[in-house]
KEVO-436955 format. One record per residue (C-alpha): residue in three letters; x, y, z. Coordinates in steps of 0.02 Angstrom, whole numbers, plus 32768, in hexadecimal, padded with zeros to 4 digits. Each point is the difference from the previous one (the first is absolute). Example, Ala and Ser with C-alpha at 12.3 -4.5 7.8 and 13.67 -1.06 7.14 Angstrom:
+-----+------+------+------+
! res !   px !   py !   pz !
+-----+------+------+------+
! ALA ! 8267 ! 7F1F ! 8186 !
! SER ! 8045 ! 80AC ! 7FDF !
+-----+------+------+------+
REM end
This chain:
+-----+------+------+------+
! res !   px !   py !   pz !
+-----+------+------+------+
! UNK ! CCE7 ! 7DEB ! 2632 !
! UNK ! 7FB6 ! 7F58 ! 8031 !
! UNK ! 7F99 ! 7F77 ! 7FB0 !
! UNK ! 7F47 ! 7FF6 ! 8023 !
! UNK ! 7FC8 ! 7F77 ! 8079 !
! UNK ! 7FB1 ! 7F9F ! 7F70 !
! UNK ! 809C ! 7FFD ! 7F95 !
! UNK ! 8074 ! 7FDC ! 8092 !
! UNK ! 7F96 ! 7F6F ! 803E !
! UNK ! 7FFF ! 7FAE ! 7F55 !
! UNK ! 80BC ! 8013 ! 7FEE !
! UNK ! 8021 ! 7FAF ! 80A8 !
! UNK ! 7F89 ! 7F72 ! 7FD6 !
! UNK ! 804D ! 7FDA ! 7F57 !
! UNK ! 80AF ! 8015 ! 8047 !
! UNK ! 7FDF ! 7F7C ! 8083 !
! UNK ! 7FDE ! 7F77 ! 7F81 !
! UNK ! 8087 ! 7F7C ! 7FF2 !
! UNK ! 8073 ! 8048 ! 8084 !
! UNK ! 8012 ! 7F59 ! 805A !
! UNK ! 8056 ! 7FB8 ! 7F65 !
! UNK ! 8072 ! 8098 ! 7FE7 !
! UNK ! 7F9E ! 8034 ! 7F66 !
! UNK ! 8006 ! 80B3 ! 7FC4 !
! UNK ! 7FA5 ! 806B ! 8080 !
! UNK ! 7FF5 ! 80B2 ! 803E !
! UNK ! 8062 ! 8084 ! 7FA2 !
! UNK ! 8060 ! 7F8A ! 7F8A !
! UNK ! 7F5B ! 7FB3 ! 7FCA !
! UNK ! 7FBA ! 80AD ! 7FE2 !
! UNK ! 8098 ! 802D ! 7F96 !
! UNK ! 7FF3 ! 7F5E ! 7F9C !
! UNK ! 7F49 ! 8021 ! 7FD8 !
! UNK ! 8021 ! 80B2 ! 7FC8 !
! UNK ! 8098 ! 7FD2 ! 7F97 !
! UNK ! 7FA9 ! 7F74 ! 7FA2 !
! UNK ! 7F6D ! 8074 ! 7FE0 !
! UNK ! 807A ! 8079 ! 7FAE !
! UNK ! 803D ! 7F76 ! 7F8B !
! UNK ! 7F52 ! 7FBD ! 7FDC !
! UNK ! 7F98 ! 80A0 ! 7FFA !
! UNK ! 8077 ! 8094 ! 8002 !
! UNK ! 7FC4 ! 803B ! 80AB !
! UNK ! 8017 ! 7FD0 ! 80B5 !
! UNK ! 7F45 ! 7FE5 ! 8020 !
! UNK ! 7FAA ! 7F5A ! 7FDE !
! UNK ! 7F9D ! 8014 ! 7F5C !
! UNK ! 7F5B ! 7FB6 ! 803B !
! UNK ! 7F9B ! 8052 ! 7F75 !
! UNK ! 8074 ! 7FE1 ! 7F6D !
! UNK ! 7FC2 ! 7F8B ! 7F77 !
! UNK ! 803A ! 7FE8 ! 7F4E !
! UNK ! 7FEB ! 7F8A ! 7F6E !
! UNK ! 80A5 ! 7FC5 ! 7FB6 !
! UNK ! 8030 ! 7F73 ! 7F8A !
! UNK ! 7F57 ! 7FAB ! 800B !
! UNK ! 7FF0 ! 8004 ! 80BD !
! UNK ! 7FC9 ! 8075 ! 808A !
! UNK ! 807B ! 8030 ! 8089 !
! UNK ! 7FC7 ! 8065 ! 8095 !
! UNK ! 801C ! 802F ! 80B4 !
! UNK ! 808D ! 7FFF ! 807F !
! UNK ! 8058 ! 7F65 ! 7FBC !
! UNK ! 7FD1 ! 8010 ! 7F48 !
! UNK ! 7F83 ! 7F73 ! 8016 !
! UNK ! 7FE5 ! 7FAA ! 7F59 !
! UNK ! 7F68 ! 7FB7 ! 7FA8 !
! UNK ! 8077 ! 7F89 ! 7FA7 !
! UNK ! 804E ! 7FAD ! 8098 !
! UNK ! 7F60 ! 7FFF ! 8067 !
! UNK ! 803A ! 8079 ! 8088 !
! UNK ! 7F80 ! 8081 ! 7FC8 !
! UNK ! 7F75 ! 7F83 ! 801C !
! UNK ! 8042 ! 7FDF ! 80AF !
! UNK ! 7FEE ! 80B9 ! 802A !
! UNK ! 7F51 ! 8009 ! 7FB8 !
! UNK ! 7FCD ! 7F63 ! 805C !
! UNK ! 8044 ! 8048 ! 80A3 !
! UNK ! 7F9C ! 809F ! 7FDE !
! UNK ! 7F63 ! 7F99 ! 7FE0 !
! UNK ! 8014 ! 7FAF ! 80AC !
! UNK ! 8004 ! 80AD ! 804F !
! UNK ! 7F6D ! 8047 ! 7F9D !
! UNK ! 7F95 ! 7F64 ! 7FFD !
! UNK ! 801E ! 7FE2 ! 7F47 !
! UNK ! 7F8C ! 8082 ! 7FB3 !
! UNK ! 8075 ! 808A ! 7FC6 !
! UNK ! 8046 ! 8055 ! 7F65 !
! UNK ! 806C ! 7F69 ! 7FD4 !
! UNK ! 7F7B ! 7F78 ! 8003 !
! UNK ! 7FE5 ! 8003 ! 7F43 !
! UNK ! 80B9 ! 7FDC ! 7FE3 !
! UNK ! 800A ! 7F65 ! 806D !
! UNK ! 7FF5 ! 7F7C ! 7F78 !
! UNK ! 8081 ! 8054 ! 7F90 !
! UNK ! 8079 ! 8019 ! 8091 !
! UNK ! 7FED ! 7F4C ! 803A !
! UNK ! 8028 ! 7FC4 ! 7F50 !
! UNK ! 8091 ! 807C ! 7FF1 !
! UNK ! 7FB1 ! 803F ! 7F60 !
! UNK ! 8073 ! 8066 ! 7F8F !
! UNK ! 7FC5 ! 80B3 ! 7FEA !
! UNK ! 8034 ! 7FF9 ! 7F4A !
! UNK ! 7F95 ! 7F68 ! 7FD9 !
! UNK ! 7F60 ! 802F ! 805A !
! UNK ! 7F97 ! 8097 ! 802D !
! UNK ! 7FC9 ! 7FB1 ! 80A4 !
! UNK ! 807A ! 806E ! 8061 !
! UNK ! 7FD1 ! 80A4 ! 7FAC !
! UNK ! 7FF3 ! 808B ! 8080 !
! UNK ! 8061 ! 7F9F ! 8083 !
! UNK ! 807B ! 808D ! 8023 !
! UNK ! 7F72 ! 807C ! 8014 !
! UNK ! 7FB4 ! 7F8E ! 8084 !
! UNK ! 80A9 ! 7FED ! 8057 !
! UNK ! 801F ! 80BA ! 8006 !
! UNK ! 7F4F ! 8022 ! 8040 !
! UNK ! 8027 ! 7FA5 ! 80A4 !
! UNK ! 80B9 ! 802C ! 8004 !
! UNK ! 7FF2 ! 806C ! 809B !
! UNK ! 7F92 ! 7F8B ! 8067 !
! UNK ! 804B ! 7FB6 ! 809E !
! UNK ! 7FAA ! 7F5A ! 7FDD !
! UNK ! 8054 ! 7FF7 ! 7F58 !
! UNK ! 80A9 ! 8029 ! 804B !
! UNK ! 7FE8 ! 7F72 ! 807D !
! UNK ! 7FD7 ! 7F86 ! 7F74 !
! UNK ! 809E ! 8030 ! 7FA4 !
! UNK ! 8064 ! 7FF9 ! 80A2 !
! UNK ! 7FCA ! 7F4F ! 8029 !
! UNK ! 8040 ! 7FBD ! 7F59 !
! UNK ! 809A ! 806F ! 800A !
! UNK ! 8030 ! 7FAC ! 80A3 !
! UNK ! 7FD2 ! 7F4C ! 7FDA !
! UNK ! 804A ! 7FF8 ! 7F50 !
! UNK ! 8091 ! 807B ! 8003 !
! UNK ! 8040 ! 8046 ! 80A4 !
! UNK ! 7FEE ! 7F68 ! 8070 !
! UNK ! 804E ! 7F82 ! 7F85 !
! UNK ! 8093 ! 8075 ! 7FE0 !
! UNK ! 8024 ! 800F ! 80B9 !
! UNK ! 7FEB ! 7F45 ! 801D !
! UNK ! 8089 ! 7FE6 ! 7F7D !
! UNK ! 806B ! 8083 ! 8055 !
! UNK ! 7FE8 ! 7FA8 ! 80A6 !
! UNK ! 802D ! 7F56 ! 7FB5 !
! UNK ! 809F ! 804B ! 7FB8 !
! UNK ! 802F ! 804D ! 80A7 !
! UNK ! 8000 ! 80B2 ! 7FBE !
! UNK ! 8017 ! 808B ! 807F !
! UNK ! 8023 ! 809D ! 7F9C !
! UNK ! 7F75 ! 8077 ! 7FCF !
! UNK ! 8042 ! 8014 ! 7F50 !
! UNK ! 7FFB ! 7F46 ! 7FDA !
! UNK ! 7F54 ! 7FDF ! 804A !
! UNK ! 7FBD ! 8099 ! 7FA5 !
! UNK ! 8048 ! 7FC5 ! 7F5A !
! UNK ! 7FA5 ! 7F59 ! 8010 !
! UNK ! 7F5F ! 805E ! 8021 !
! UNK ! 801E ! 806E ! 7F68 !
! UNK ! 8022 ! 7F6A ! 7F92 !
! UNK ! 7F61 ! 7FAC ! 803E !
! UNK ! 7F99 ! 8097 ! 7FCA !
! UNK ! 8053 ! 800D ! 7F55 !
! UNK ! 8012 ! 7F48 ! 7FD3 !
! UNK ! 7F8B ! 7F9D ! 8071 !
! UNK ! 8034 ! 7F81 ! 8083 !
! UNK ! 7FF5 ! 7F5D ! 7F9E !
! UNK ! 8088 ! 7F80 ! 7FDE !
! UNK ! 8015 ! 8024 ! 7F46 !
! UNK ! 80AB ! 8040 ! 7FCA !
! UNK ! 7FC1 ! 80B3 ! 7FEE !
! UNK ! 7FA0 ! 7FFF ! 80A5 !
! UNK ! 8045 ! 8029 ! 80AC !
! UNK ! 800B ! 7F4A ! 8036 !
! UNK ! 8059 ! 7FCF ! 7F60 !
! UNK ! 807A ! 8091 ! 800A !
! UNK ! 802D ! 7FD4 ! 80B4 !
! UNK ! 801E ! 7F4C ! 7FCA !
! UNK ! 806E ! 8039 ! 7F6F !
! UNK ! 8060 ! 8075 ! 8072 !
! UNK ! 8020 ! 7F77 ! 807F !
! UNK ! 803E ! 7F8C ! 7F76 !
! UNK ! 808A ! 807F ! 7FDC !
! UNK ! 8048 ! 7FE7 ! 80AE !
! UNK ! 8089 ! 7F7D ! 7FEB !
! UNK ! 807C ! 8041 ! 8080 !
! UNK ! 800D ! 806D ! 809A !
! UNK ! 7FE8 ! 80B9 ! 7FD5 !
! UNK ! 803C ! 807D ! 8080 !
! UNK ! 7FC8 ! 80B4 ! 8014 !
! UNK ! 7FE7 ! 808F ! 8079 !
! UNK ! 7F45 ! 7FFA ! 8025 !
! UNK ! 800F ! 7FB3 ! 80AE !
! UNK ! 7F84 ! 7F75 ! 7FD4 !
! UNK ! 8030 ! 7F58 ! 7FB5 !
! UNK ! 7F85 ! 7F8D ! 7FA9 !
! UNK ! 800E ! 7F43 ! 7FF1 !
! UNK ! 7FDF ! 7FD2 ! 7F49 !
! UNK ! 8025 ! 7F52 ! 7FBB !
! UNK ! 8071 ! 7FE1 ! 8095 !
! UNK ! 8067 ! 809C ! 7FDD !
! UNK ! 8011 ! 80A1 ! 8062 !
! UNK ! 7FC6 ! 8097 ! 7F9A !
! UNK ! 8000 ! 80B6 ! 8033 !
! UNK ! 7F4F ! 8045 ! 7FF3 !
! UNK ! 802A ! 8095 ! 7F91 !
! UNK ! 8066 ! 7F8E ! 7F8E !
! UNK ! 7F67 ! 7F90 ! 7FF2 !
! UNK ! 7F96 ! 809A ! 7FD6 !
! UNK ! 807A ! 802D ! 7F75 !
! UNK ! 7FEA ! 7F51 ! 7FB7 !
! UNK ! 7F44 ! 8013 ! 800C !
! UNK ! 8000 ! 80A8 ! 7FA6 !
! UNK ! 806D ! 7FB6 ! 7F77 !
! UNK ! 7F82 ! 7F73 ! 7FEE !
! UNK ! 7F6E ! 8079 ! 7FFE !
! UNK ! 8057 ! 806B ! 7F7D !
! UNK ! 7FD3 ! 7F7A ! 7F7F !
! UNK ! 7F4B ! 8033 ! 8017 !
! UNK ! 801B ! 80BC ! 8008 !
! UNK ! 7F7C ! 8020 ! 7F79 !
! UNK ! 7F75 ! 7FD3 ! 807B !
! UNK ! 7FA3 ! 809E ! 8037 !
! UNK ! 8063 ! 805B ! 8087 !
! UNK ! 808B ! 7F7E ! 8008 !
! UNK ! 808F ! 8061 ! 7FB2 !
! UNK ! 7FDF ! 809B ! 806A !
! UNK ! 8005 ! 7F93 ! 809B !
! UNK ! 80A0 ! 7FA6 ! 7FCE !
! UNK ! 8056 ! 80A4 ! 7FDB !
! UNK ! 7FC8 ! 8051 ! 80A3 !
! UNK ! 8030 ! 7F6D ! 806E !
! UNK ! 80AB ! 7FF5 ! 7FAC !
! UNK ! 8012 ! 80BA ! 8023 !
! UNK ! 7FD8 ! 7FE3 ! 80B8 !
! UNK ! 807C ! 7F6F ! 800B !
! UNK ! 8087 ! 8071 ! 7FBA !
! UNK ! 7FD3 ! 8081 ! 8083 !
! UNK ! 8004 ! 7F7B ! 8089 !
! UNK ! 7F4A ! 8021 ! 802B !
! UNK ! 7FD5 ! 7F52 ! 803E !
! UNK ! 7FBA ! 8023 ! 80AE !
! UNK ! 7F74 ! 807D ! 7FE6 !
! UNK ! 7FDD ! 808E ! 8077 !
! UNK ! 7F83 ! 808C ! 7FEB !
! UNK ! 803B ! 8032 ! 7F51 !
! UNK ! 804A ! 7FA3 ! 7F6D !
! UNK ! 804F ! 804D ! 7F66 !
! UNK ! 7FC6 ! 7FB0 ! 7F60 !
! UNK ! 7FE7 ! 800E ! 7F45 !
! UNK ! 7F4B ! 8017 ! 7FCD !
! UNK ! 7FA4 ! 7FB3 ! 7F6C !
! UNK ! 8053 ! 807D ! 7F8A !
! UNK ! 80AE ! 7FE0 ! 8045 !
! UNK ! 8005 ! 80A6 ! 805E !
! UNK ! 8051 ! 800C ! 80AB !
! UNK ! 7F92 ! 8026 ! 8094 !
! UNK ! 7FCB ! 7FBC ! 80A8 !
! UNK ! 7F71 ! 7FA4 ! 8055 !
! UNK ! 7FDB ! 8024 ! 80B6 !
! UNK ! 7F97 ! 7FB8 ! 808C !
! UNK ! 7FBA ! 80AD ! 801E !
! UNK ! 7F88 ! 7FC4 ! 7F79 !
! UNK ! 7F93 ! 7F73 ! 803F !
! UNK ! 7F9E ! 7F92 ! 7F88 !
! UNK ! 7FBB ! 7F55 ! 8027 !
! UNK ! 7FAB ! 7F8C ! 7F82 !
! UNK ! 7F54 ! 8027 ! 8046 !
! UNK ! 7FFF ! 8094 ! 8078 !
! UNK ! 7F65 ! 802F ! 8063 !
! UNK ! 7FD1 ! 80AF ! 7FC5 !
! UNK ! 7F9D ! 8087 ! 8058 !
! UNK ! 7F47 ! 7FE3 ! 7FF1 !
! UNK ! 7FE3 ! 8082 ! 7F79 !
! UNK ! 80A0 ! 7FE2 ! 7F9D !
! UNK ! 8026 ! 7F84 ! 7F77 !
! UNK ! 80BF ! 8006 ! 8005 !
! UNK ! 8090 ! 8031 ! 806F !
! UNK ! 809E ! 8061 ! 7FDF !
! UNK ! 8092 ! 804A ! 805A !
! UNK ! 8087 ! 8076 ! 7FC4 !
! UNK ! 809E ! 7FC0 ! 7FAF !
! UNK ! 80AB ! 804C ! 8014 !
! UNK ! 80AD ! 7FF2 ! 7FB3 !
! UNK ! 809F ! 8007 ! 8063 !
! UNK ! 80B4 ! 801E ! 7FCB !
! UNK ! 8059 ! 7F5B ! 7FE2 !
! UNK ! 8074 ! 7FD7 ! 8090 !
! UNK ! 805C ! 7F67 ! 7FBD !
! UNK ! 807B ! 7FF2 ! 7F72 !
! UNK ! 7FD9 ! 7F89 ! 7F71 !
! UNK ! 807E ! 7F7A ! 7FD4 !
! UNK ! 8012 ! 8027 ! 7F46 !
! UNK ! 806A ! 7F64 ! 7FE2 !
! UNK ! 7F82 ! 7F8D ! 8054 !
! UNK ! 7F82 ! 7F7B ! 7FD5 !
! UNK ! 7FAE ! 7FFB ! 7F54 !
! UNK ! 7F75 ! 7F7C ! 7FF0 !
! UNK ! 8011 ! 8000 ! 7F43 !
! UNK ! 80B8 ! 7FD0 ! 7FFA !
! UNK ! 7FF2 ! 7F43 ! 800F !
! UNK ! 7F6F ! 7FB0 ! 7FA4 !
! UNK ! 7FC6 ! 8091 ! 7F97 !
! UNK ! 809E ! 8041 ! 7FAB !
! UNK ! 7FB0 ! 7FEE ! 7F55 !
! UNK ! 7F6C ! 806D ! 8030 !
! UNK ! 8017 ! 80A4 ! 7FA5 !
! UNK ! 7F88 ! 8066 ! 8066 !
! UNK ! 8044 ! 7FCB ! 80AA !
! UNK ! 800E ! 8090 ! 807A !
! UNK ! 80AE ! 8019 ! 8047 !
! UNK ! 7FED ! 800D ! 80BC !
! UNK ! 80B6 ! 8035 ! 8012 !
! UNK ! 7FCE ! 80AD ! 7FC2 !
! UNK ! 7F87 ! 804E ! 807A !
! UNK ! 8003 ! 80AE ! 7FB6 !
! UNK ! 7F67 ! 7FDB ! 7F93 !
! UNK ! 8055 ! 8059 ! 7F6D !
! UNK ! 7FE9 ! 80A4 ! 805C !
! UNK ! 80B8 ! 8027 ! 801F !
! UNK ! 8085 ! 7FC9 ! 807A !
! UNK ! 7FC0 ! 8070 ! 808B !
! UNK ! 7F4D ! 7FC4 ! 7FF7 !
! UNK ! 7FC2 ! 809A ! 7FA5 !
! UNK ! 7F4C ! 8006 ! 7FC7 !
! UNK ! 8020 ! 8011 ! 7F48 !
! UNK ! 7FFA ! 80BC ! 7FF0 !
! UNK ! 80BE ! 8006 ! 8005 !
! UNK ! 8013 ! 8075 ! 8093 !
! UNK ! 7F9F ! 7FBE ! 8095 !
! UNK ! 8061 ! 7F80 ! 8068 !
! UNK ! 7FDD ! 7F7F ! 8086 !
! UNK ! 7F48 ! 7FEA ! 7FD9 !
! UNK ! 7F85 ! 7F80 ! 8041 !
! UNK ! 7F47 ! 7FE1 ! 7FEC !
! UNK ! 7F8F ! 7FB6 ! 7F7B !
! UNK ! 7FB4 ! 8045 ! 7F62 !
! UNK ! 7FE5 ! 80BC ! 7FFB !
! UNK ! 8019 ! 8012 ! 80BB !
! UNK ! 80B3 ! 8006 ! 803B !
! UNK ! 8076 ! 8055 ! 8079 !
! UNK ! 80B3 ! 8038 ! 7FDB !
! UNK ! 808C ! 803E ! 8070 !
! UNK ! 7FED ! 80B0 ! 7FBB !
! UNK ! 7F45 ! 800B ! 801E !
! UNK ! 7F5B ! 7FA8 ! 7FE1 !
! UNK ! 7FBD ! 8002 ! 7F4E !
! UNK ! 7F4B ! 801E ! 7FD4 !
! UNK ! 7F96 ! 7F79 ! 7FB0 !
! UNK ! 7FA1 ! 7FFD ! 7F5C !
! UNK ! 7F6A ! 8055 ! 8050 !
! UNK ! 8066 ! 8099 ! 802D !
! UNK ! 7FF8 ! 7FD5 ! 80B9 !
! UNK ! 80A0 ! 8021 ! 8060 !
! UNK ! 8062 ! 7FAC ! 808A !
! UNK ! 7FBD ! 7F55 ! 7FCF !
! UNK ! 803B ! 7F52 ! 802D !
! UNK ! 7FB6 ! 7F53 ! 7FF6 !
! UNK ! 7FD1 ! 7F78 ! 7F83 !
! UNK ! 7F85 ! 7FFC ! 7F71 !
! UNK ! 7F55 ! 803F ! 8035 !
! UNK ! 8030 ! 800A ! 80B7 !
! UNK ! 8068 ! 8099 ! 802A !
! UNK ! 800E ! 809B ! 806D !
! UNK ! 8016 ! 80B5 ! 7FC7 !
! UNK ! 8023 ! 8089 ! 807F !
! UNK ! 7FC2 ! 7F8B ! 8088 !
! UNK ! 7F59 ! 7FD8 ! 7FAC !
! UNK ! 7FDA ! 7F4B ! 7FD3 !
! UNK ! 7FCA ! 7FD9 ! 7F4E !
! UNK ! 7FB2 ! 7F59 ! 7FD6 !
! UNK ! 7F9F ! 7FB2 ! 7F70 !
! UNK ! 7FC8 ! 7F4D ! 8018 !
! UNK ! 7FE4 ! 7F7E ! 7F7A !
! UNK ! 8023 ! 7FE4 ! 7F48 !
! UNK ! 7F83 ! 805A ! 7F93 !
! UNK ! 7F8B ! 8005 ! 8096 !
! UNK ! 8011 ! 809B ! 806E !
! UNK ! 7FC7 ! 7FD1 ! 80AE !
! UNK ! 8022 ! 80AD ! 8044 !
! UNK ! 807D ! 805A ! 8069 !
! UNK ! 8006 ! 7FA7 ! 80A7 !
! UNK ! 806C ! 8002 ! 809D !
! UNK ! 8002 ! 7FA4 ! 80A4 !
! UNK ! 8088 ! 806A ! 804E !
! UNK ! 7FE3 ! 8073 ! 8094 !
! UNK ! 8077 ! 807C ! 804D !
+-----+------+------+------+
REM end
């Protein structure tokens, strides 16, 4: 199978951004996008159409843009520039500019309905993509470049933290967490990553710096998607997955083992076929090929020892047994997410009664047929841009 010309062209275009500064690009960038989407939305696709009201604010779109911090207004303003300003969001402009609380005013009533109504439009994807790049991806990679990072895992973690926490200089933002991490470097720290950073005049192994960063970030694990990311990146460190190839083995947003592969190709704003509103490719799971270091790094050991609900990254069996069984007590060496998983003694069926299934969430294959449902509460249809 191969990608359609539209999807492939968009992937190459987005993958070319930032390459002169050794930013994430190509397959590692693709993997980083998919993995963060799993933590943020429970799926590998960018959730363009998702919108929800929570704790007095609206959060929506591919970076959980917020009415409270003003990022949602940036997206709407970018969309206005594309549409000429007369669109479904015009009546919300004043409230969004003022960052009006949804709990204190009715001026944003119906906002999520408006968001979802244009959730499959290419113009709307482009508006989201422009803010995604300027406020999240680009700043994260500029920080990575300033630090001298070279490993995919470290650059991807900064991107993930930017999406979850924002890129500001406050202590809980990406900039603040990098500053706090660097302040912990008071001596040379050796390691085996093959790249050494210069921090505060000291020589620091890049993976050792990443461990310090994850320990710093662990203080803010209650932020949406943060704990899942911390756990998964610690899991990858303990598996020595620091230079990413076509497939990485990870923990998903539920803590389940699985993989993410570049055979799936999602960019922040792909160019779809003329008559389609979304793109999808099949997802696959592959038997884990590396052993996990069960006595390895735990980001909750240092500064968060008093945190009762800290997840122990030294135990990567996910409470499913020492041989990675799936919880039914007799099926071993399983991988895959949710109801779709594969085991060494055969592939199990999913909740729909379909057999020979593998994949994540809404995006999976059964007996060679692709299944896909796009959106959250909004069914955009069963779509594919794959050709044989």
